[in-house]
N, CA, C and O atoms as CSV, one atom per row, in Angstrom:
chain,resi,resn,atom,element,x,y,z
A,1,UNK,N,N,123.076,0.366,58.760
A,1,UNK,CA,C,122.408,-0.923,58.254
A,1,UNK,C,C,120.974,-0.666,57.913
A,1,UNK,O,O,120.462,-1.204,56.931
A,2,UNK,N,N,120.305,0.155,58.710
A,2,UNK,CA,C,118.888,0.318,58.489
A,2,UNK,C,C,118.610,1.272,57.410
A,2,UNK,O,O,117.506,1.293,56.865
A,3,UNK,N,N,119.671,2.151,57.041
A,3,UNK,CA,C,119.376,2.998,55.926
A,3,UNK,C,C,119.514,2.365,54.558
A,3,UNK,O,O,118.938,2.863,53.591
A,4,UNK,N,N,120.270,1.268,54.453
A,4,UNK,CA,C,120.170,0.489,53.118
A,4,UNK,C,C,118.898,0.060,52.739
A,4,UNK,O,O,118.546,0.148,51.563
A,5,UNK,N,N,118.107,-0.434,53.679
A,5,UNK,CA,C,116.792,-1.004,53.424
A,5,UNK,C,C,115.838,0.185,52.996
A,5,UNK,O,O,114.973,-0.015,52.143
A,6,UNK,N,N,115.989,1.335,53.550
A,6,UNK,CA,C,115.077,2.420,53.135
A,6,UNK,C,C,115.395,2.901,51.679
A,6,UNK,O,O,114.530,3.470,51.013
A,7,UNK,N,N,116.637,2.665,51.205
A,7,UNK,CA,C,116.782,3.024,49.818
A,7,UNK,C,C,116.040,2.208,48.907
A,7,UNK,O,O,115.615,2.741,47.882
A,8,UNK,N,N,115.803,0.907,49.139
A,8,UNK,CA,C,115.085,0.070,48.298
A,8,UNK,C,C,113.575,0.119,48.347
A,8,UNK,O,O,112.853,-0.365,47.475
A,9,UNK,N,N,113.137,0.767,49.480
A,9,UNK,CA,C,111.697,0.752,49.783
A,9,UNK,C,C,111.109,1.660,48.777
A,9,UNK,O,O,111.641,2.746,48.546
A,10,UNK,N,N,109.980,1.253,48.133
A,10,UNK,CA,C,109.246,1.944,47.127
A,10,UNK,C,C,108.472,2.997,47.735
A,10,UNK,O,O,107.788,2.762,48.731
A,11,UNK,N,N,108.533,4.209,47.178
A,11,UNK,CA,C,107.708,5.199,47.796
A,11,UNK,C,C,106.302,5.178,47.211
A,11,UNK,O,O,106.174,4.861,46.028
A,12,UNK,N,N,105.250,5.488,47.935
A,12,UNK,CA,C,103.905,5.466,47.378
A,12,UNK,C,C,103.812,6.490,46.222
A,12,UNK,O,O,104.509,7.504,46.246
A,13,UNK,N,N,102.985,6.239,45.245
A,13,UNK,CA,C,102.825,7.170,44.074
A,13,UNK,C,C,101.941,8.383,44.552
A,13,UNK,O,O,100.901,8.213,45.188
A,14,UNK,N,N,102.390,9.516,44.229
A,14,UNK,CA,C,101.618,10.690,44.631
A,14,UNK,C,C,100.944,11.080,43.300
A,14,UNK,O,O,101.578,11.200,42.252
A,15,UNK,N,N,99.649,11.264,43.411
A,15,UNK,CA,C,98.787,11.572,42.295
A,15,UNK,C,C,98.472,13.067,42.181
A,15,UNK,O,O,98.437,13.754,43.202
A,16,UNK,N,N,98.259,13.550,41.069
A,16,UNK,CA,C,97.820,15.010,40.995
A,16,UNK,C,C,96.357,15.211,41.514
A,16,UNK,O,O,95.601,14.259,41.706
A,17,UNK,N,N,96.049,16.375,41.704
A,17,UNK,CA,C,94.592,16.611,42.247
A,17,UNK,C,C,93.596,15.971,41.443
A,17,UNK,O,O,92.688,15.374,42.022
A,18,UNK,N,N,93.636,16.011,40.073
A,18,UNK,CA,C,92.640,15.476,39.247
A,18,UNK,C,C,92.714,13.963,39.268
A,18,UNK,O,O,91.679,13.301,39.189
A,19,UNK,N,N,93.941,13.378,39.376
A,19,UNK,CA,C,94.130,11.828,39.355
A,19,UNK,C,C,93.429,11.348,40.661
A,19,UNK,O,O,92.675,10.375,40.650
A,20,UNK,N,N,93.721,12.109,41.861
A,20,UNK,CA,C,93.050,11.716,43.027
A,20,UNK,C,C,91.612,11.723,42.898
A,20,UNK,O,O,90.977,10.769,43.350
A,21,UNK,N,N,90.969,12.777,42.284
A,21,UNK,CA,C,89.499,12.875,42.126
A,21,UNK,C,C,89.101,11.689,41.265
A,21,UNK,O,O,88.178,10.953,41.616
A,22,UNK,N,N,89.745,11.505,40.205
A,22,UNK,CA,C,89.286,10.351,39.209
A,22,UNK,C,C,89.394,8.982,39.982
A,22,UNK,O,O,88.454,8.189,39.935
A,23,UNK,N,N,90.452,8.726,40.640
A,23,UNK,CA,C,90.626,7.509,41.418
A,23,UNK,C,C,89.516,7.273,42.379
A,23,UNK,O,O,88.952,6.184,42.492
A,24,UNK,N,N,89.195,8.448,43.138
A,24,UNK,CA,C,88.123,8.422,44.127
A,24,UNK,C,C,86.802,8.093,43.481
A,24,UNK,O,O,86.073,7.265,44.026
A,25,UNK,N,N,86.468,8.636,42.443
A,25,UNK,CA,C,85.183,8.386,41.658
A,25,UNK,C,C,85.155,6.958,41.380
A,25,UNK,O,O,84.181,6.293,41.734
A,26,UNK,N,N,86.199,6.401,40.742
A,26,UNK,CA,C,86.212,5.017,40.286
A,26,UNK,C,C,86.158,4.079,41.506
A,26,UNK,O,O,85.409,3.104,41.455
A,27,UNK,N,N,86.905,4.314,42.596
A,27,UNK,CA,C,86.777,3.382,43.811
A,27,UNK,C,C,85.415,3.510,44.384
A,27,UNK,O,O,84.902,2.512,44.891
A,28,UNK,N,N,84.821,4.562,44.356
A,28,UNK,CA,C,83.489,4.678,44.903
A,28,UNK,C,C,82.384,3.865,44.108
A,28,UNK,O,O,81.464,3.212,44.600
A,29,UNK,N,N,82.669,4.044,42.823
A,29,UNK,CA,C,81.739,3.236,41.877
A,29,UNK,C,C,81.881,1.761,42.023
A,29,UNK,O,O,80.906,1.013,41.947
A,30,UNK,N,N,83.191,1.310,42.248
A,30,UNK,CA,C,83.392,-0.088,42.565
A,30,UNK,C,C,82.853,-0.549,43.842
A,30,UNK,O,O,82.570,-1.744,43.938
A,31,UNK,N,N,82.680,0.190,44.783
A,31,UNK,CA,C,82.099,-0.128,46.053
A,31,UNK,C,C,80.636,-0.457,45.981
A,31,UNK,O,O,80.118,-1.253,46.764
A,32,UNK,N,N,79.946,0.193,44.988
A,32,UNK,CA,C,78.576,-0.009,44.821
A,32,UNK,C,C,78.243,-1.221,44.121
A,32,UNK,O,O,78.743,-1.372,43.007
A,33,UNK,N,N,77.466,-2.131,44.596
A,33,UNK,CA,C,77.118,-3.421,43.949
A,33,UNK,C,C,76.306,-3.277,42.659
A,33,UNK,O,O,76.274,-4.190,41.833
A,34,UNK,N,N,75.638,-2.100,42.490
A,34,UNK,CA,C,74.853,-1.999,41.265
A,34,UNK,C,C,75.767,-1.576,40.056
A,34,UNK,O,O,75.318,-1.516,38.911
A,35,UNK,N,N,77.027,-1.298,40.360
A,35,UNK,CA,C,77.882,-0.961,39.310
A,35,UNK,C,C,78.400,-2.185,38.494
A,35,UNK,O,O,79.033,-3.078,39.057
A,36,UNK,N,N,78.122,-2.216,37.157
A,36,UNK,CA,C,78.574,-3.310,36.364
A,36,UNK,C,C,80.019,-3.068,35.974
A,36,UNK,O,O,80.504,-1.949,35.805
A,37,UNK,N,N,80.625,-4.156,35.854
A,37,UNK,CA,C,82.093,-4.196,35.405
A,37,UNK,C,C,82.179,-5.194,34.250
A,37,UNK,O,O,81.891,-6.384,34.384
A,38,UNK,N,N,82.612,-4.614,33.054
A,38,UNK,CA,C,82.762,-5.392,31.877
A,38,UNK,C,C,84.073,-5.157,31.317
A,38,UNK,O,O,84.566,-4.030,31.277
A,39,UNK,N,N,84.727,-6.336,30.824
A,39,UNK,CA,C,86.123,-6.316,30.429
A,39,UNK,C,C,86.180,-6.895,29.027
A,39,UNK,O,O,85.568,-7.912,28.699
A,40,UNK,N,N,86.974,-6.164,28.203
A,40,UNK,CA,C,87.423,-6.696,26.909
A,40,UNK,C,C,88.970,-6.725,27.022
A,40,UNK,O,O,89.662,-5.779,26.647
A,41,UNK,N,N,89.500,-7.926,27.588
A,41,UNK,CA,C,90.919,-8.068,27.642
A,41,UNK,C,C,91.683,-7.930,26.395
A,41,UNK,O,O,92.699,-7.235,26.372
A,42,UNK,N,N,91.247,-8.565,25.335
A,42,UNK,CA,C,91.963,-8.500,24.061
A,42,UNK,C,C,92.122,-7.077,23.566
A,42,UNK,O,O,93.154,-6.661,23.040
A,43,UNK,N,N,90.994,-6.335,23.779
A,43,UNK,CA,C,90.977,-4.835,23.244
A,43,UNK,C,C,91.580,-3.967,24.253
A,43,UNK,O,O,91.888,-2.818,23.938
A,44,UNK,N,N,91.772,-4.396,25.412
A,44,UNK,CA,C,92.317,-3.549,26.460
A,44,UNK,C,C,91.291,-2.533,27.014
A,44,UNK,O,O,91.672,-1.475,27.516
A,45,UNK,N,N,90.075,-2.844,26.924
A,45,UNK,CA,C,89.059,-1.981,27.439
A,45,UNK,C,C,88.277,-2.375,28.604
A,45,UNK,O,O,87.860,-3.533,28.651
A,46,UNK,N,N,88.017,-1.532,29.581
A,46,UNK,CA,C,87.469,-1.832,30.732
A,46,UNK,C,C,86.310,-0.839,30.971
A,46,UNK,O,O,86.509,0.372,30.874
A,47,UNK,N,N,85.074,-1.361,31.289
A,47,UNK,CA,C,83.874,-0.534,31.350
A,47,UNK,C,C,83.258,-0.769,32.707
A,47,UNK,O,O,83.094,-1.888,33.194
A,48,UNK,N,N,82.908,0.452,33.321
A,48,UNK,CA,C,82.132,0.489,34.586
A,48,UNK,C,C,80.931,1.251,34.239
A,48,UNK,O,O,80.999,2.265,33.545
A,49,UNK,N,N,79.714,0.739,34.754
A,49,UNK,CA,C,78.524,1.361,34.317
A,49,UNK,C,C,77.618,1.285,35.567
A,49,UNK,O,O,77.439,0.210,36.140
A,50,UNK,N,N,77.070,2.395,35.969
A,50,UNK,CA,C,76.037,2.453,37.000
A,50,UNK,C,C,74.835,3.165,36.509
A,50,UNK,O,O,74.784,4.394,36.539
A,51,UNK,N,N,73.834,2.414,36.043
A,51,UNK,CA,C,72.614,3.058,35.586
A,51,UNK,C,C,71.923,3.914,36.558
A,51,UNK,O,O,71.398,4.950,36.151
A,52,UNK,N,N,71.865,3.580,37.848
A,52,UNK,CA,C,71.093,4.282,38.839
A,52,UNK,C,C,71.682,5.823,38.995
A,52,UNK,O,O,70.993,6.825,39.184
A,53,UNK,N,N,73.019,5.774,38.879
A,53,UNK,CA,C,73.767,7.128,39.125
A,53,UNK,C,C,73.936,7.749,37.732
A,53,UNK,O,O,74.514,8.832,37.645
A,54,UNK,N,N,73.501,7.174,36.714
A,54,UNK,CA,C,73.740,7.561,35.315
A,54,UNK,C,C,75.297,7.914,35.034
A,54,UNK,O,O,75.672,8.989,34.566
A,55,UNK,N,N,76.023,6.989,35.345
A,55,UNK,CA,C,77.462,7.250,35.312
A,55,UNK,C,C,78.235,6.126,34.727
A,55,UNK,O,O,78.055,4.987,35.158
A,56,UNK,N,N,79.163,6.390,33.686
A,56,UNK,CA,C,79.915,5.348,33.050
A,56,UNK,C,C,81.340,5.708,32.997
A,56,UNK,O,O,81.673,6.884,32.858
A,57,UNK,N,N,82.194,4.760,33.100
A,57,UNK,CA,C,83.634,4.906,33.016
A,57,UNK,C,C,84.176,3.898,31.915
A,57,UNK,O,O,83.896,2.700,31.926
A,58,UNK,N,N,84.948,4.485,31.003
A,58,UNK,CA,C,85.726,3.565,30.041
A,58,UNK,C,C,87.115,3.858,30.198
A,58,UNK,O,O,87.589,4.994,30.190
A,59,UNK,N,N,87.854,2.615,30.366
A,59,UNK,CA,C,89.393,2.759,30.495
A,59,UNK,C,C,89.964,2.082,29.371
A,59,UNK,O,O,89.808,0.869,29.233
A,60,UNK,N,N,90.641,2.807,28.521
A,60,UNK,CA,C,91.451,2.217,27.366
A,60,UNK,C,C,92.855,1.924,27.947
A,60,UNK,O,O,93.647,2.847,28.133
A,61,UNK,N,N,93.150,0.685,28.223
A,61,UNK,CA,C,94.526,0.536,28.877
A,61,UNK,C,C,95.653,0.605,27.869
A,61,UNK,O,O,96.773,0.927,28.267
A,62,UNK,N,N,95.440,0.325,26.592
A,62,UNK,CA,C,96.543,0.480,25.648
A,62,UNK,C,C,96.856,1.902,25.463
A,62,UNK,O,O,98.028,2.193,25.228
A,63,UNK,N,N,95.942,2.858,25.539
A,63,UNK,CA,C,96.266,4.318,25.289
A,63,UNK,C,C,96.281,5.157,26.488
A,63,UNK,O,O,96.398,6.381,26.420
A,64,UNK,N,N,96.159,4.485,27.632
A,64,UNK,CA,C,96.118,5.167,28.972
A,64,UNK,C,C,95.051,6.326,28.979
A,64,UNK,O,O,95.292,7.438,29.449
A,65,UNK,N,N,93.957,5.998,28.464
A,65,UNK,CA,C,92.824,7.028,28.385
A,65,UNK,C,C,91.733,6.525,29.260
A,65,UNK,O,O,91.423,5.333,29.265
A,66,UNK,N,N,91.124,7.453,30.030
A,66,UNK,CA,C,90.011,7.275,30.918
A,66,UNK,C,C,88.849,8.252,30.430
A,66,UNK,O,O,89.022,9.467,30.337
A,67,UNK,N,N,87.710,7.642,30.142
A,67,UNK,CA,C,86.508,8.435,29.792
A,67,UNK,C,C,85.396,8.406,30.901
A,67,UNK,O,O,84.900,7.341,31.269
A,68,UNK,N,N,85.045,9.566,31.394
A,68,UNK,CA,C,84.045,9.563,32.381
A,68,UNK,C,C,82.752,10.098,31.663
A,68,UNK,O,O,82.861,11.040,30.878
A,69,UNK,N,N,81.622,9.563,31.895
A,69,UNK,CA,C,80.424,9.971,31.185
A,69,UNK,C,C,79.275,9.963,32.191
A,69,UNK,O,O,79.020,8.974,32.878
A,70,UNK,N,N,78.554,11.176,32.249
A,70,UNK,CA,C,77.353,11.147,32.972
A,70,UNK,C,C,76.179,11.712,32.100
A,70,UNK,O,O,76.366,11.880,30.895
A,71,UNK,N,N,75.093,11.981,32.622
A,71,UNK,CA,C,74.027,12.518,31.716
A,71,UNK,C,C,74.248,13.737,30.885
A,71,UNK,O,O,73.711,13.959,29.800
A,72,UNK,N,N,75.125,14.529,31.535
A,72,UNK,CA,C,75.425,15.870,30.905
A,72,UNK,C,C,76.707,16.074,30.044
A,72,UNK,O,O,76.792,16.804,29.057
A,73,UNK,N,N,77.757,15.252,30.626
A,73,UNK,CA,C,79.019,15.502,30.073
A,73,UNK,C,C,79.757,14.187,29.857
A,73,UNK,O,O,79.440,13.178,30.487
A,74,UNK,N,N,80.688,14.203,29.013
A,74,UNK,CA,C,81.625,13.090,28.712
A,74,UNK,C,C,82.998,13.713,28.481
A,74,UNK,O,O,83.210,14.497,27.556
A,75,UNK,N,N,83.913,13.333,29.356
A,75,UNK,CA,C,85.274,13.811,29.284
A,75,UNK,C,C,86.304,12.604,29.212
A,75,UNK,O,O,86.289,11.684,30.030
A,76,UNK,N,N,87.085,12.683,28.292
A,76,UNK,CA,C,88.153,11.624,28.004
A,76,UNK,C,C,89.448,12.413,28.100
A,76,UNK,O,O,89.592,13.479,27.502
A,77,UNK,N,N,90.444,11.838,28.910
A,77,UNK,CA,C,91.746,12.310,29.038
A,77,UNK,C,C,92.766,11.170,29.052
A,77,UNK,O,O,92.488,10.047,29.473
A,78,UNK,N,N,93.935,11.513,28.580
A,78,UNK,CA,C,95.071,10.640,28.606
A,78,UNK,C,C,95.815,10.942,29.916
A,78,UNK,O,O,96.124,12.074,30.289
A,79,UNK,N,N,96.096,9.656,30.651
A,79,UNK,CA,C,96.743,9.864,31.968
A,79,UNK,C,C,98.117,9.194,31.860
A,79,UNK,O,O,98.511,8.608,30.852
A,80,UNK,N,N,98.820,9.342,33.022
A,80,UNK,CA,C,100.120,8.697,33.157
A,80,UNK,C,C,99.917,7.113,33.292
A,80,UNK,O,O,98.955,6.650,33.904
A,81,UNK,N,N,100.820,6.372,32.720
A,81,UNK,CA,C,100.760,5.021,32.677
A,81,UNK,C,C,100.625,4.294,33.981
A,81,UNK,O,O,99.884,3.320,34.116
A,82,UNK,N,N,101.338,4.780,34.900
A,82,UNK,CA,C,101.362,4.157,36.341
A,82,UNK,C,C,99.977,4.550,36.980
A,82,UNK,O,O,99.461,3.695,37.699
A,83,UNK,N,N,99.422,5.553,36.831
A,83,UNK,CA,C,98.020,6.008,37.229
A,83,UNK,C,C,97.052,4.975,36.603
A,83,UNK,O,O,96.320,4.295,37.323
A,84,UNK,N,N,97.055,4.876,35.409
A,84,UNK,CA,C,95.963,4.034,34.765
A,84,UNK,C,C,96.234,2.581,35.197
A,84,UNK,O,O,95.261,1.866,35.438
A,85,UNK,N,N,97.408,2.119,35.307
A,85,UNK,CA,C,97.662,0.781,35.835
A,85,UNK,C,C,97.265,0.600,37.250
A,85,UNK,O,O,96.998,-0.543,37.623
A,86,UNK,N,N,97.191,1.621,38.109
A,86,UNK,CA,C,96.679,1.540,39.426
A,86,UNK,C,C,95.219,1.470,39.484
A,86,UNK,O,O,94.618,0.773,40.301
A,87,UNK,N,N,94.590,2.300,38.486
A,87,UNK,CA,C,93.172,2.219,38.434
A,87,UNK,C,C,92.717,0.907,37.977
A,87,UNK,O,O,91.734,0.375,38.492
A,88,UNK,N,N,93.388,0.357,37.032
A,88,UNK,CA,C,93.120,-0.935,36.357
A,88,UNK,C,C,93.167,-2.060,37.445
A,88,UNK,O,O,92.321,-2.951,37.518
A,89,UNK,N,N,94.254,-1.928,38.292
A,89,UNK,CA,C,94.479,-2.902,39.399
A,89,UNK,C,C,93.281,-2.911,40.272
A,89,UNK,O,O,92.782,-3.980,40.625
A,90,UNK,N,N,92.776,-1.709,40.653
A,90,UNK,CA,C,91.509,-1.642,41.575
A,90,UNK,C,C,90.320,-2.222,40.830
A,90,UNK,O,O,89.489,-2.822,41.512
A,91,UNK,N,N,90.136,-2.126,39.563
A,91,UNK,CA,C,89.091,-2.571,38.808
A,91,UNK,C,C,89.086,-4.057,38.788
A,91,UNK,O,O,88.064,-4.695,39.039
A,92,UNK,N,N,90.330,-4.666,38.462
A,92,UNK,CA,C,90.529,-6.068,38.308
A,92,UNK,C,C,90.285,-6.747,39.695
A,92,UNK,O,O,89.652,-7.799,39.789
A,93,UNK,N,N,90.812,-6.099,40.751
A,93,UNK,CA,C,90.623,-6.794,42.019
A,93,UNK,C,C,89.166,-6.806,42.442
A,93,UNK,O,O,88.786,-7.791,43.076
A,94,UNK,N,N,88.317,-5.855,42.179
A,94,UNK,CA,C,86.982,-5.853,42.590
A,94,UNK,C,C,86.236,-6.818,41.597
A,94,UNK,O,O,85.277,-7.482,41.991
A,95,UNK,N,N,86.682,-6.882,40.330
A,95,UNK,CA,C,86.111,-7.915,39.286
A,95,UNK,C,C,86.317,-9.299,39.902
A,95,UNK,O,O,85.356,-10.052,40.061
A,96,UNK,N,N,87.582,-9.646,40.256
A,96,UNK,CA,C,87.950,-10.911,40.845
A,96,UNK,C,C,87.173,-11.105,42.177
A,96,UNK,O,O,86.643,-12.199,42.370
A,97,UNK,N,N,87.072,-10.170,43.065
A,97,UNK,CA,C,86.327,-10.310,44.314
A,97,UNK,C,C,84.885,-10.770,43.948
A,97,UNK,O,O,84.414,-11.754,44.518
A,98,UNK,N,N,84.177,-10.090,43.018
A,98,UNK,CA,C,82.913,-10.359,42.690
A,98,UNK,C,C,82.709,-11.798,42.017
A,98,UNK,O,O,81.705,-12.485,42.206
A,99,UNK,N,N,83.722,-12.144,41.258
A,99,UNK,CA,C,83.715,-13.551,40.624
A,99,UNK,C,C,83.896,-14.589,41.815
A,99,UNK,O,O,83.268,-15.648,41.797
A,100,UNK,N,N,84.699,-14.293,42.770
A,100,UNK,CA,C,84.776,-15.241,43.909
A,100,UNK,C,C,83.485,-15.408,44.695
A,100,UNK,O,O,83.157,-16.489,45.185
A,101,UNK,N,N,82.731,-14.240,44.802
A,101,UNK,CA,C,81.459,-14.284,45.492
A,101,UNK,C,C,80.446,-15.085,44.751
A,101,UNK,O,O,79.685,-15.829,45.369
A,102,UNK,N,N,80.399,-14.961,43.368
A,102,UNK,CA,C,79.580,-15.750,42.599
A,102,UNK,C,C,79.965,-17.189,42.632
A,102,UNK,O,O,79.115,-18.072,42.743
A,103,UNK,N,N,81.282,-17.438,42.534
A,103,UNK,CA,C,81.790,-18.814,42.588
A,103,UNK,C,C,81.457,-19.655,43.820
A,103,UNK,O,O,81.111,-20.836,43.810
A,104,UNK,N,N,81.625,-18.818,44.941
A,104,UNK,CA,C,81.276,-19.359,46.330
A,104,UNK,C,C,79.854,-19.698,46.342
A,104,UNK,O,O,79.494,-20.768,46.831
A,105,UNK,N,N,78.884,-18.741,45.763
A,105,UNK,CA,C,77.431,-19.033,45.887
A,105,UNK,C,C,77.148,-20.192,45.075
A,105,UNK,O,O,76.379,-21.037,45.532
A,106,UNK,N,N,77.697,-20.360,43.859
A,106,UNK,CA,C,77.410,-21.473,43.029
A,106,UNK,C,C,77.865,-22.772,43.639
A,106,UNK,O,O,77.169,-23.787,43.626
A,107,UNK,N,N,79.112,-22.692,44.194
A,107,UNK,CA,C,79.595,-23.889,44.963
A,107,UNK,C,C,78.608,-24.317,46.072
A,107,UNK,O,O,78.255,-25.488,46.217
A,108,UNK,N,N,78.173,-23.266,46.864
A,108,UNK,CA,C,77.270,-23.631,48.003
A,108,UNK,C,C,76.012,-24.245,47.504
A,108,UNK,O,O,75.450,-25.140,48.135
A,109,UNK,N,N,75.527,-23.741,46.294
A,109,UNK,CA,C,74.294,-24.248,45.817
A,109,UNK,C,C,74.489,-25.733,45.258
A,109,UNK,O,O,73.575,-26.551,45.358
A,110,UNK,N,N,75.514,-25.998,44.762
A,110,UNK,CA,C,75.758,-27.291,44.252
A,110,UNK,C,C,76.000,-28.296,45.319
A,110,UNK,O,O,75.618,-29.462,45.224
A,111,UNK,N,N,76.663,-27.799,46.369
A,111,UNK,CA,C,76.890,-28.660,47.607
A,111,UNK,C,C,75.465,-28.984,48.306
A,111,UNK,O,O,75.196,-30.123,48.687
A,112,UNK,N,N,74.657,-27.992,48.431
A,112,UNK,CA,C,73.371,-28.118,49.003
A,112,UNK,C,C,72.452,-29.085,48.116
A,112,UNK,O,O,71.706,-29.892,48.670
A,113,UNK,N,N,72.525,-28.981,46.765
A,113,UNK,CA,C,71.764,-29.916,45.824
A,113,UNK,C,C,72.441,-31.328,46.052
A,113,UNK,O,O,71.692,-32.300,46.157
A,114,UNK,N,N,73.598,-31.476,46.123
A,114,UNK,CA,C,74.294,-32.739,46.389
A,114,UNK,C,C,73.805,-33.362,47.601
A,114,UNK,O,O,73.452,-34.542,47.615
A,115,UNK,N,N,73.773,-32.620,48.607
A,115,UNK,CA,C,73.403,-33.128,49.895
A,115,UNK,C,C,71.847,-33.566,49.863
A,115,UNK,O,O,71.495,-34.645,50.339
A,116,UNK,N,N,71.021,-32.743,49.324
A,116,UNK,CA,C,69.688,-33.076,49.285
A,116,UNK,C,C,69.481,-34.417,48.335
A,116,UNK,O,O,68.680,-35.279,48.697
A,117,UNK,N,N,70.163,-34.547,47.221
A,117,UNK,CA,C,70.199,-35.719,46.457
A,117,UNK,C,C,70.668,-36.956,47.201
A,117,UNK,O,O,70.079,-38.032,47.099
A,118,UNK,N,N,71.798,-36.763,47.987
A,118,UNK,CA,C,72.319,-37.882,48.727
A,118,UNK,C,C,71.194,-38.271,49.820
A,118,UNK,O,O,70.994,-39.456,50.086
A,119,UNK,N,N,70.508,-37.291,50.408
A,119,UNK,CA,C,69.500,-37.738,51.519
A,119,UNK,C,C,68.350,-38.362,50.715
A,119,UNK,O,O,67.797,-39.353,51.195
A,120,UNK,N,N,67.952,-37.885,49.571
A,120,UNK,CA,C,66.887,-38.495,48.943
A,120,UNK,C,C,67.204,-39.944,48.441
A,120,UNK,O,O,66.329,-40.810,48.415
A,121,UNK,N,N,68.442,-40.159,48.059
A,121,UNK,CA,C,68.851,-41.450,47.650
A,121,UNK,C,C,68.891,-42.407,48.791
A,121,UNK,O,O,68.528,-43.577,48.666
A,122,UNK,N,N,69.331,-41.904,49.895
A,122,UNK,CA,C,69.368,-42.673,51.177
A,122,UNK,C,C,67.888,-43.188,51.584
A,122,UNK,O,O,67.640,-44.356,51.884
A,123,UNK,N,N,66.950,-42.144,51.546
A,123,UNK,CA,C,65.563,-42.398,51.943
A,123,UNK,C,C,65.100,-43.493,50.925
A,123,UNK,O,O,64.506,-44.494,51.325
A,124,UNK,N,N,65.366,-43.298,49.668
A,124,UNK,CA,C,64.732,-44.189,48.583
A,124,UNK,C,C,65.344,-45.572,48.809
A,124,UNK,O,O,64.633,-46.569,48.681
A,125,UNK,N,N,66.685,-45.676,49.153
A,125,UNK,CA,C,67.334,-46.858,49.425
A,125,UNK,C,C,66.642,-47.589,50.547
A,125,UNK,O,O,66.284,-48.761,50.430
A,126,UNK,N,N,66.465,-46.886,51.617
A,126,UNK,CA,C,65.736,-47.366,52.830
A,126,UNK,C,C,64.408,-47.913,52.599
A,126,UNK,O,O,64.043,-48.987,53.077
A,127,UNK,N,N,63.592,-47.068,51.765
A,127,UNK,CA,C,62.261,-47.629,51.377
A,127,UNK,C,C,62.342,-48.872,50.542
A,127,UNK,O,O,61.491,-49.750,50.690
A,128,UNK,N,N,63.275,-48.994,49.710
A,128,UNK,CA,C,63.396,-50.271,48.828
A,128,UNK,C,C,63.861,-51.381,49.827
A,128,UNK,O,O,63.421,-52.518,49.659
A,129,UNK,N,N,64.651,-51.145,50.770
A,129,UNK,CA,C,65.107,-52.225,51.702
A,129,UNK,C,C,63.936,-52.638,52.538
A,129,UNK,O,O,63.871,-53.812,52.900
A,130,UNK,N,N,63.010,-51.791,52.876
A,130,UNK,CA,C,61.874,-52.162,53.677
A,130,UNK,C,C,60.926,-52.984,52.837
A,130,UNK,O,O,60.393,-53.975,53.336
A,131,UNK,N,N,60.682,-52.620,51.566
A,131,UNK,CA,C,59.909,-53.386,50.673
A,131,UNK,C,C,60.396,-54.808,50.439
A,131,UNK,O,O,59.615,-55.757,50.375
A,132,UNK,N,N,61.731,-54.923,50.313
A,132,UNK,CA,C,62.346,-56.145,50.090
A,132,UNK,C,C,62.114,-57.031,51.370
A,132,UNK,O,O,61.784,-58.211,51.248
A,133,UNK,N,N,62.287,-56.456,52.571
A,133,UNK,CA,C,62.014,-57.203,53.799
A,133,UNK,C,C,60.628,-57.582,53.859
A,133,UNK,O,O,60.425,-58.700,54.333
A,134,UNK,N,N,59.689,-56.959,53.515
A,134,UNK,CA,C,58.275,-57.244,53.535
A,134,UNK,C,C,58.078,-58.432,52.637
A,134,UNK,O,O,57.511,-59.466,52.989
A,135,UNK,N,N,58.604,-58.198,51.418
A,135,UNK,CA,C,58.399,-59.352,50.490
A,135,UNK,C,C,59.005,-60.639,50.853
A,135,UNK,O,O,58.450,-61.695,50.550
A,136,UNK,N,N,60.207,-60.596,51.539
A,136,UNK,CA,C,60.811,-61.649,52.133
A,136,UNK,C,C,60.019,-62.317,53.305
A,136,UNK,O,O,59.989,-63.543,53.409
A,137,UNK,N,N,59.475,-61.614,54.055
A,137,UNK,CA,C,58.657,-62.027,55.153
A,137,UNK,C,C,57.305,-62.702,54.622
A,137,UNK,O,O,56.818,-63.708,55.138
A,138,UNK,N,N,56.804,-62.078,53.615
A,138,UNK,CA,C,55.460,-62.590,53.184
A,138,UNK,C,C,55.712,-64.005,52.331
A,138,UNK,O,O,54.808,-64.809,52.104
A,139,UNK,N,N,56.942,-64.149,51.947
A,139,UNK,CA,C,57.147,-65.367,51.091
A,139,UNK,C,C,57.387,-66.573,51.966
A,139,UNK,O,O,57.579,-67.677,51.457
């Protein structure tokens, strides 16, 4: 009974030595906050750029090509479809995570502004109420 389930279990993809190296470079770049991620979804192009390390990666998802560029060299190679899709998954996940961080930051800023506005309106309303009371007393 247990053997049936093992037949359907997906085995993890084993990358070649160069694919492991490329994947490692890209995931390390994604971990660095100063790495810019730009996407052209329609053209199927993904760009990673880290100016501090003088390193750029271009991923052409339609052609399964990855180009690595530093100050001295630029190498573009065609890779296996599954490998490129795995790389793109990592890039998209990091892009999504960064967008969530920005979204959360914007949401927090809006909430704080709304709270300050609410407090200001309450204070203003209280001042107006005090003025009305004074006017009623003096009349």
